[in-house]
C-alpha atoms as a printed R data frame, in Angstrom:
    type eleno elety resid chain resno       x      y      z
1   ATOM     1    CA   MET     A     1  -0.036  0.219 -0.130
2   ATOM     2    CA   SER     A     2   1.393  3.649 -0.932
3   ATOM     3    CA   LYS     A     3   1.994  6.646  1.495
4   ATOM     4    CA   LEU     A     4  -0.812  8.372 -0.173
5   ATOM     5    CA   ALA     A     5  -3.407  5.142  0.020
6   ATOM     6    CA   ALA     A     6  -2.341  4.521  3.859
7   ATOM     7    CA   LEU     A     7  -3.455  8.185  4.503
8   ATOM     8    CA   VAL     A     8  -6.493  8.135  2.821
9   ATOM     9    CA   ALA     A     9  -7.270  5.013  4.182
10  ATOM    10    CA   ARG     A    10  -6.656  6.073  7.873
11  ATOM    11    CA   PRO     A    11  -4.790  9.340  8.143
12  ATOM    12    CA   PRO     A    12  -3.071  9.966 11.628
13  ATOM    13    CA   VAL     A    13  -5.276 12.123 14.538
14  ATOM    14    CA   SER     A    14  -4.207 13.762 17.238
15  ATOM    15    CA   THR     A    15  -5.163 13.402 20.764
16  ATOM    16    CA   SER     A    16  -7.169 16.711 20.182
17  ATOM    17    CA   GLN     A    17  -8.855 15.414 17.488
18  ATOM    18    CA   THR     A    18  -9.863 12.107 18.901
19  ATOM    19    CA   VAL     A    19 -11.466 14.220 22.000
20  ATOM    20    CA   ALA     A    20 -13.677 16.198 19.554
21  ATOM    21    CA   ARG     A    21 -14.505 13.276 17.525
22  ATOM    22    CA   LEU     A    22 -16.089 11.550 20.672
23  ATOM    23    CA   LEU     A    23 -17.327 15.066 21.571
24  ATOM    24    CA   LEU     A    24 -19.288 15.358 18.625
25  ATOM    25    CA   GLY     A    25 -20.246 11.465 18.387
26  ATOM    26    CA   GLY     A    26 -21.980 12.126 22.154
27  ATOM    27    CA   VAL     A    27 -23.465 15.661 20.509
28  ATOM    28    CA   LEU     A    28 -25.188 13.633 17.881
29  ATOM    29    CA   ALA     A    29 -26.139 10.815 19.594
30  ATOM    30    CA   PHE     A    30 -28.063 12.963 22.144
31  ATOM    31    CA   ALA     A    31 -29.602 15.207 19.356
32  ATOM    32    CA   GLY     A    32 -30.661 12.480 18.015
33  ATOM    33    CA   ILE     A    33 -32.404 10.927 21.173
34  ATOM    34    CA   SER     A    34 -34.130 14.462 21.627
35  ATOM    35    CA   HIS     A    35 -35.454 13.974 17.941
36  ATOM    36    CA   LEU     A    36 -37.252 10.859 19.216
37  ATOM    37    CA   THR     A    37 -38.029 12.120 22.473
38  ATOM    38    CA   ARG     A    38 -38.740 15.737 24.118
39  ATOM    39    CA   ALA     A    39 -37.632 18.044 21.423
40  ATOM    40    CA   ARG     A    40 -39.589 16.074 18.230
41  ATOM    41    CA   GLN     A    41 -42.199 19.117 17.897
42  ATOM    42    CA   GLU     A    42 -39.532 21.732 17.836
43  ATOM    43    CA   PHE     A    43 -37.642 19.872 15.113
44  ATOM    44    CA   GLN     A    44 -40.537 19.601 13.265
45  ATOM    45    CA   ALA     A    45 -41.000 23.055 12.847
46  ATOM    46    CA   GLN     A    46 -37.410 23.279 11.019
47  ATOM    47    CA   VAL     A    47 -38.837 20.857  8.644
48  ATOM    48    CA   PRO     A    48 -39.308 22.863  5.213
49  ATOM    49    CA   THR     A    49 -42.436 23.142  3.543
50  ATOM    50    CA   TRP     A    50 -41.533 21.780  0.472
51  ATOM    51    CA   VAL     A    51 -40.006 18.488  1.983
52  ATOM    52    CA   PRO     A    52 -42.522 15.783  0.498
53  ATOM    53    CA   LEU     A    53 -42.840 13.770  3.647
54  ATOM    54    CA   PRO     A    54 -44.563 14.207  6.593
55  ATOM    55    CA   ALA     A    55 -42.644 16.536  9.223
56  ATOM    56    CA   ASP     A    56 -42.453 13.748 11.850
57  ATOM    57    CA   THR     A    57 -41.376 11.157  9.661
58  ATOM    58    CA   VAL     A    58 -38.258 13.474  8.782
59  ATOM    59    CA   VAL     A    59 -38.076 14.363 12.300
60  ATOM    60    CA   VAL     A    60 -37.457 10.289 13.132
61  ATOM    61    CA   ALA     A    61 -35.519  9.690 10.167
62  ATOM    62    CA   SER     A    62 -33.251 12.141 11.024
63  ATOM    63    CA   GLY     A    63 -33.155 11.246 14.803
64  ATOM    64    CA   VAL     A    64 -32.281  7.710 14.098
65  ATOM    65    CA   VAL     A    65 -29.489  8.745 11.464
66  ATOM    66    CA   GLU     A    66 -28.134 10.926 14.228
67  ATOM    67    CA   VAL     A    67 -28.071  8.268 16.865
68  ATOM    68    CA   GLY     A    68 -26.512  5.995 13.911
69  ATOM    69    CA   LEU     A    69 -23.843  8.767 13.309
70  ATOM    70    CA   GLY     A    70 -23.168  9.484 16.904
71  ATOM    71    CA   THR     A    71 -22.702  5.961 18.143
72  ATOM    72    CA   ALA     A    72 -20.520  5.326 14.869
73  ATOM    73    CA   LEU     A    73 -18.391  8.186 15.677
74  ATOM    74    CA   LEU     A    74 -17.717  7.095 19.549
75  ATOM    75    CA   ALA     A    75 -17.288  3.071 18.718
76  ATOM    76    CA   LEU     A    76 -15.924  2.636 15.121
77  ATOM    77    CA   PRO     A    77 -12.304  4.777 15.073
78  ATOM    78    CA   LYS     A    78 -10.957  2.929 12.136
79  ATOM    79    CA   GLN     A    79 -13.882  3.727 10.339
80  ATOM    80    CA   ARG     A    80 -13.523  7.360 11.569
81  ATOM    81    CA   VAL     A    81 -12.865  8.792  7.933
82  ATOM    82    CA   SER     A    82 -15.858  7.422  6.443
83  ATOM    83    CA   VAL     A    83 -18.102  8.076  9.278
84  ATOM    84    CA   GLY     A    84 -16.629 11.448  9.408
85  ATOM    85    CA   LEU     A    85 -17.421 12.204  5.517
86  ATOM    86    CA   VAL     A    86 -20.843 11.096  6.049
87  ATOM    87    CA   ALA     A    87 -21.682 13.142  8.998
88  ATOM    88    CA   ALA     A    88 -20.313 15.911  6.882
89  ATOM    89    CA   ALA     A    89 -22.550 15.176  4.376
90  ATOM    90    CA   PHE     A    90 -25.295 14.951  6.903
91  ATOM    91    CA   PHE     A    91 -24.786 18.434  7.761
92  ATOM    92    CA   ILE     A    92 -24.875 19.546  4.578
93  ATOM    93    CA   ALA     A    93 -28.299 18.027  4.212
94  ATOM    94    CA   ILE     A    94 -29.719 19.008  7.119
95  ATOM    95    CA   PHE     A    95 -29.014 22.722  6.245
96  ATOM    96    CA   PRO     A    96 -32.124 23.674  4.489
97  ATOM    97    CA   GLY     A    97 -33.889 23.024  7.415
98  ATOM    98    CA   ASN     A    98 -31.898 25.846  9.271
99  ATOM    99    CA   ILE     A    99 -32.248 28.333  5.928
100 ATOM   100    CA   SER     A   100 -36.270 27.676  6.153
101 ATOM   101    CA   GLN     A   101 -36.375 28.091  9.791
102 ATOM   102    CA   LEU     A   102 -34.987 31.547  9.197
103 ATOM   103    CA   VAL     A   103 -37.079 32.399  5.993
104 ATOM   104    CA   THR     A   104 -40.247 31.230  7.357
105 ATOM   105    CA   HIS     A   105 -39.568 33.122 10.558
106 ATOM   106    CA   THR     A   106 -40.206 30.376 12.331
107 ATOM   107    CA   ASP     A   107 -39.417 30.031 16.445
108 ATOM   108    CA   ALA     A   108 -38.057 26.606 17.807
109 ATOM   109    CA   PHE     A   109 -34.981 25.792 20.184
110 ATOM   110    CA   ARG     A   110 -35.233 29.672 21.910
111 ATOM   111    CA   LEU     A   111 -34.346 31.351 17.984
112 ATOM   112    CA   ASN     A   112 -37.368 33.822 18.485
113 ATOM   113    CA   SER     A   113 -35.528 36.589 16.030
114 ATOM   114    CA   ASP     A   114 -34.362 36.546 12.695
115 ATOM   115    CA   ARG     A   115 -31.072 37.732 13.990
116 ATOM   116    CA   ALA     A   116 -30.828 34.300 16.356
117 ATOM   117    CA   ARG     A   117 -31.895 32.226 13.303
118 ATOM   118    CA   ALA     A   118 -28.967 33.962 11.419
119 ATOM   119    CA   LEU     A   119 -26.516 33.324 13.617
120 ATOM   120    CA   ARG     A   120 -27.324 29.744 13.781
121 ATOM   121    CA   LEU     A   121 -26.464 29.413 10.357
122 ATOM   122    CA   ILE     A   122 -22.999 30.323 10.908
123 ATOM   123    CA   PHE     A   123 -22.452 27.187 12.880
124 ATOM   124    CA   GLN     A   124 -23.391 24.717 10.347
125 ATOM   125    CA   PRO     A   125 -20.575 24.853  8.530
126 ATOM   126    CA   LEU     A   126 -18.468 24.833 11.558
127 ATOM   127    CA   LEU     A   127 -20.728 21.702 12.356
128 ATOM   128    CA   VAL     A   128 -18.981 20.365  8.629
129 ATOM   129    CA   LEU     A   129 -15.617 20.981  9.526
130 ATOM   130    CA   TRP     A   130 -15.677 19.490 12.991
131 ATOM   131    CA   ALA     A   131 -16.703 16.603 11.572
132 ATOM   132    CA   LEU     A   132 -14.315 16.582  9.232
133 ATOM   133    CA   TRP     A   133 -11.227 17.281 11.143
134 ATOM   134    CA   SER     A   134 -11.886 15.386 14.298
135 ATOM   135    CA   THR     A   135 -11.909 12.386 12.379
136 ATOM   136    CA   GLY     A   136  -8.929 12.597  9.924
137 ATOM   137    CA   ALA     A   137 -11.581 12.894  6.841
138 ATOM   138    CA   LEU     A   138 -10.167 16.600  6.240
139 ATOM   139    CA   LYS     A   139  -6.581 15.344  5.792
140 ATOM   140    CA   ALA     A   140  -7.500 12.327  3.950
141 ATOM   141    CA   LEU     A   141  -9.359 14.716  1.309
142 ATOM   142    CA   SER     A   142  -6.590 16.860  1.190
143 ATOM   143    CA   ALA     A   143  -4.316 13.948  0.593
144 ATOM   144    CA   ALA     A   144  -6.367 12.491 -2.042
145 ATOM   145    CA   ARG     A   145  -6.088 15.714 -4.453
């Protein structure tokens, strides 16, 4: 196996990256459980009206995905690059819900002003970077170029 192939398959990560990956896994698992339990209605407020599925179906499905991603980040360190890429793609896929919440002026999760909803949009790219950096996927993507 060439050095490049080895790096793409499993790039080295630092202790801080490992801690960040485990923290992200916990956050995702907690958020996913919230989708399925106590915050279900608030998550439904974020589902754009143009999505052709019932809001509750979208919330339950995204909750299951979040629990799965969180668990994978915690329990599958050898697959961390792949899981990091999937987590980043998930954060990109749900971004329209955050935009919809701003555009429709929908209050949820104590985001009761357009300013608060707009500030939240800034954090979605940071989640993408967190997923990529903490899993070594950012280095793997860079090496693959």
